[in-house]
N, CA, C and O of each residue as an XYZ file, in Angstrom:
240
protein
N     103.044     95.069    152.707
C     102.586     93.667    152.415
C     101.170     93.265    152.522
O     100.632     93.661    151.489
N     100.770     92.989    152.870
C      99.484     93.170    152.960
C      98.242     93.788    152.119
O      97.109     93.315    152.023
N      98.869     95.220    151.415
C      98.262     96.476    150.732
C      98.414     95.719    149.692
O      97.411     95.272    149.135
N     100.397     95.259    148.963
C     100.160     94.785    147.875
C      99.268     93.439    147.628
O      98.686     93.326    146.549
N      99.188     92.707    148.338
C      98.844     91.494    148.001
C      97.107     91.414    147.910
O      96.648     90.273    147.966
N      96.006     92.688    147.759
C      95.379     92.633    147.788
C      95.056     93.472    146.377
O      94.123     93.194    145.622
N      95.979     94.516    146.181
C      95.817     95.608    145.177
C      96.035     94.412    144.079
O      95.401     94.297    143.030
N      97.443     93.240    144.722
C      97.498     92.140    143.214
C      96.329     91.584    142.458
O      96.117     91.251    141.292
N      95.448     91.623    143.922
C      94.188     89.940    143.687
C      93.307     90.847    143.109
O      92.645     90.246    142.263
N      92.988     92.055    143.181
C      92.014     93.123    142.488
C      92.712     92.994    141.282
O      92.048     92.272    140.538
N      93.539     93.290    140.857
C      93.979     93.695    139.691
C      93.735     92.014    138.995
O      93.212     91.925    137.884
N      94.037     91.114    139.536
C      94.136     89.785    138.990
C      92.493     89.846    138.495
O      92.014     89.878    137.362
N      91.914     89.847    139.700
C      90.121     89.773    139.453
C      89.612     90.962    138.414
O      88.476     90.809    137.966
N      90.488     92.338    137.918
C      89.952     93.244    136.266
C      90.458     92.211    135.682
O      89.652     91.496    135.087
N      91.512     91.922    135.668
C      91.982     91.429    134.587
C      91.376     89.919    133.694
O      91.415     89.552    132.520
N      90.982     89.503    134.620
C      90.378     88.070    134.345
C      88.928     88.271    133.925
O      88.398     87.518    133.107
N      88.265     89.338    134.517
C      86.859     89.738    134.094
C      86.860     90.235    132.993
O      85.999     89.820    132.217
N      88.050     91.561    132.395
C      87.724     92.068    131.232
C      88.407     90.939    129.887
O      88.061     91.305    128.764
N      89.438     89.470    129.927
C      88.972     88.692    129.681
C      88.160     87.963    129.119
O      88.195     87.719    127.913
N      87.521     87.622    129.728
C      86.158     86.988    129.689
C      85.689     87.231    128.906
O      85.380     86.526    127.945
N      85.372     89.058    129.232
C      84.108     89.329    128.359
C      84.953     89.419    126.676
O      84.490     89.059    125.593
N      85.719     89.763    126.845
C      86.391     90.108    125.375
C      86.719     88.319    124.530
O      86.387     87.922    123.413
N      87.381     87.708    125.498
C      87.675     86.335    124.724
C      87.290     85.065    125.722
O      87.939     84.022    125.813
N      85.904     85.449    126.551
C      85.803     83.475    126.835
C      86.587     83.348    127.684
O      87.131     84.158    128.435
N      86.680     81.851    127.518
C      87.444     81.274    128.399
C      88.438     81.119    128.301
O      89.193     80.879    129.244
N      88.838     81.228    126.846
C      90.700     80.815    125.907
C      91.171     82.402    127.233
O      92.026     82.161    128.085
N      90.641     83.555    127.206
C      91.719     84.372    127.786
C      91.682     83.933    129.150
O      92.724     83.534    129.669
N      90.293     83.967    129.979
C      91.137     83.549    131.430
C      91.610     82.348    131.510
O      91.920     81.987    132.646
N      91.816     81.365    130.374
C      92.617     80.161    131.124
C      94.413     80.625    130.719
O      95.376     80.149    131.320
N      94.487     81.424    129.822
C      95.757     82.173    128.979
C      96.211     82.983    130.516
O      97.197     82.621    131.158
N      95.387     84.015    130.907
C      96.004     84.357    131.981
C      95.854     83.599    133.520
O      96.423     83.985    134.541
N      95.011     82.516    133.416
C      95.921     81.543    134.638
C      97.070     81.044    133.971
O      98.100     81.242    134.615
N      97.192     80.586    133.122
C      98.866     80.177    133.005
C      99.439     81.179    133.064
O     100.420     80.939    133.767
N      99.455     82.050    132.807
C     100.647     83.602    133.073
C     100.894     83.300    134.787
O     101.922     82.894    135.330
N      99.184     83.756    135.590
C      99.859     83.860    136.811
C     100.656     82.520    137.390
O     101.539     82.628    138.241
N     100.301     81.422    136.907
C     100.837     80.183    137.061
C     102.007     79.822    137.299
O     102.611     79.281    138.226
N     102.366     80.468    135.662
C     103.867     80.483    135.695
C     104.802     81.048    135.940
O     105.973     80.704    135.781
N     104.199     82.383    136.532
C     105.017     83.308    137.271
C     105.449     82.798    138.682
O     106.583     82.778    139.159
N     104.141     82.347    139.294
C     104.286     82.396    140.493
C     105.010     80.643    140.871
O     105.546     80.516    141.972
N     104.978     79.638    140.094
C     106.015     78.668    139.955
C     107.120     78.660    139.707
O     107.811     77.689    140.016
N     107.859     80.213    138.792
C     109.201     80.504    138.398
C     109.098     79.648    137.103
O     110.080     78.942    136.873
N     108.270     79.607    136.399
C     108.335     79.144    134.981
C     108.308     79.814    133.635
O     107.448     79.846    132.755
N     109.784     80.460    133.762
C     109.784     81.822    132.564
C     109.147     81.239    131.266
O     108.374     81.944    130.617
N     109.491     79.809    130.821
C     108.382     79.448    129.062
C     107.443     79.636    129.278
O     106.728     80.392    128.621
N     107.101     79.014    130.286
C     105.525     78.886    130.487
C     104.754     80.356    130.429
O     103.863     80.565    129.606
N     105.259     81.507    131.542
C     104.401     82.244    131.645
C     104.468     83.334    130.544
O     103.547     84.061    130.171
N     106.152     83.286    129.959
C     105.819     84.260    128.614
C     105.297     83.116    127.819
O     105.173     82.401    128.814
N     105.026     82.607    127.176
C     104.708     81.572    126.396
C     103.216     81.912    126.230
O     102.763     82.294    125.151
N     102.449     81.754    127.372
C     101.276     82.156    127.652
C     101.380     83.646    127.401
O     100.995     83.773    126.239
N     101.767     85.107    127.979
C     101.636     86.063    127.901
C     101.235     86.542    126.387
O     100.318     87.219    125.920
N     102.473     85.800    125.804
C     102.559     85.579    123.740
C     101.604     85.471    123.289
O     101.356     86.369    122.484
N     100.465     84.371    123.474
C      99.529     84.131    123.253
C      98.108     85.114    123.364
O      97.304     85.594    122.565
N      98.333     85.109    125.024
C      97.282     86.397    125.622
C      97.397     87.342    124.690
O      96.439     87.556    123.946
N      98.969     88.307    124.528
C      98.604     89.499    123.898
C      98.002     89.054    122.245
O      96.993     89.627    121.835
N      98.588     88.176    121.510
C      98.157     87.882    120.103
C      96.717     88.018    119.981
O      96.188     88.706    119.108
N      95.957     87.222    121.042
C      94.722     87.238    121.116
C      93.839     88.367    121.119
O      92.982     88.699    120.300
N      94.238     88.933    122.274
C      93.811     90.492    122.387
C      93.729     91.393    121.253
O      92.795     91.997    120.726
N      95.718     91.262    120.894
C      94.990     92.129    119.215
C      94.449     92.218    118.129
O      94.412     93.041    117.214
N      93.649     90.382    118.552
C      92.678     90.357    117.527
C      91.749     90.416    117.694
O      91.021     90.127    116.745
N      91.050     90.858    119.104
C      89.743     90.956    119.588
C      89.669     92.634    119.377
O      88.647     93.250    119.679
């Protein structure tokens, strides 16, 4: 259980760094919104932010 949480935290950190280098603040905010939506179990928020993040990454 602890190992899974550590792996998840490292993965989120790496995604955040990658998003910040390519997309700036907007990418980091969208990733944060996805994480908050998933943890709060708000599917609409998480899916909407993930779609916007994907579209932003496709243009970067």
